[in-house]
N, C-alpha and C positions, 0 to 999 in steps of 0.2 A: 718598418711599418709596425704599428702598434695593434695588438689584437685585444679587442674588448672581451673581457670575461664576465659572463653573467652568473649571478648567483642562482643556483637551482631553486626552483619554486618549491617552497615547503609550506604545506598547509598546517598551521599551528593547531587548528581545531578540526579534527576529522569529523565528517558529518555523522550524525546519529542515525542509525537505521532503526526502523520501527515497523511492526507488522501493519499491513494495510488496515487491520481492524481498529487500530488506534485512530487513524484518519476517519474511518467510518463512524466510530463512536462519537468523535467530535462533531462531525456533520449531523449525525442523528440528534445529538443534544441541542445544537444550534437551531435545527429545524423542528424540534419538538416531535421527532419521529420515535415510535416505539419499536423495540427490537422485534416483537411479534409481527408488526406490520411490515417491516422491511424483510423479514424472513419469508413471509407469504409472497411478497412481490418478487422475491428472488427464487421462489420455488424450493425453499429449504425448510427442513424440519428445525425446530428450536435447537436441537443438538447440533445439527449441521451448521446453523448460523453461529452458534457458540464457537465451533471449530474455526469458522471463517474469521471471527473476531480475534481469536487468540493466535492466529497464524498457522494453525496446524492443517488447514485446508488450502491447497494450492488454488490459485486463480487461473483458470484456463479460459479459452476464448469465449465459450458460451456464457460462463458466469460473468466474465468481464463485460460482455454486451448487456447483460441484465443490470449489473452494477452501474454502468454508464447511463442506462435509462432511469434508474432510481435516483442517482445523485447528479445527473446533468454533466457528466464528464465524458471523456473518450474511453473506449475500451482499452486502448493502448496505455492510458494512464494507469489502469488497474494492473495490467499485465506487467508493466515496467516497475510499478511500486512493489508488487509481489516479488519480482525477480531481484530487485535491489535488496529487499528484506532478506531473501534467502541467501544471496551472495554475502551480504554483510554479516548475517548470523553465522555462516560457515567460517568466516574469517576471525570471528571473536572467540 
């Protein structure tokens, strides 16, 4: 009896991790939204919003809910994007 051997799956191009703020910035640019407007809608100071954009602020449930309302996504999208960013950043 012959045993079929499969080659292990190798991903030649690892996915690129990026802070959620990169996605936010792209969305804001495409929608013509100003950072100050989004910061107010999220209940953040300009400094806090800057931290969110650069990835130094974690996205927790309440903030994820606010982000989902502003950008029309799910809250879990933001939590998962933040989690992926942090896990990927820790590995690099």
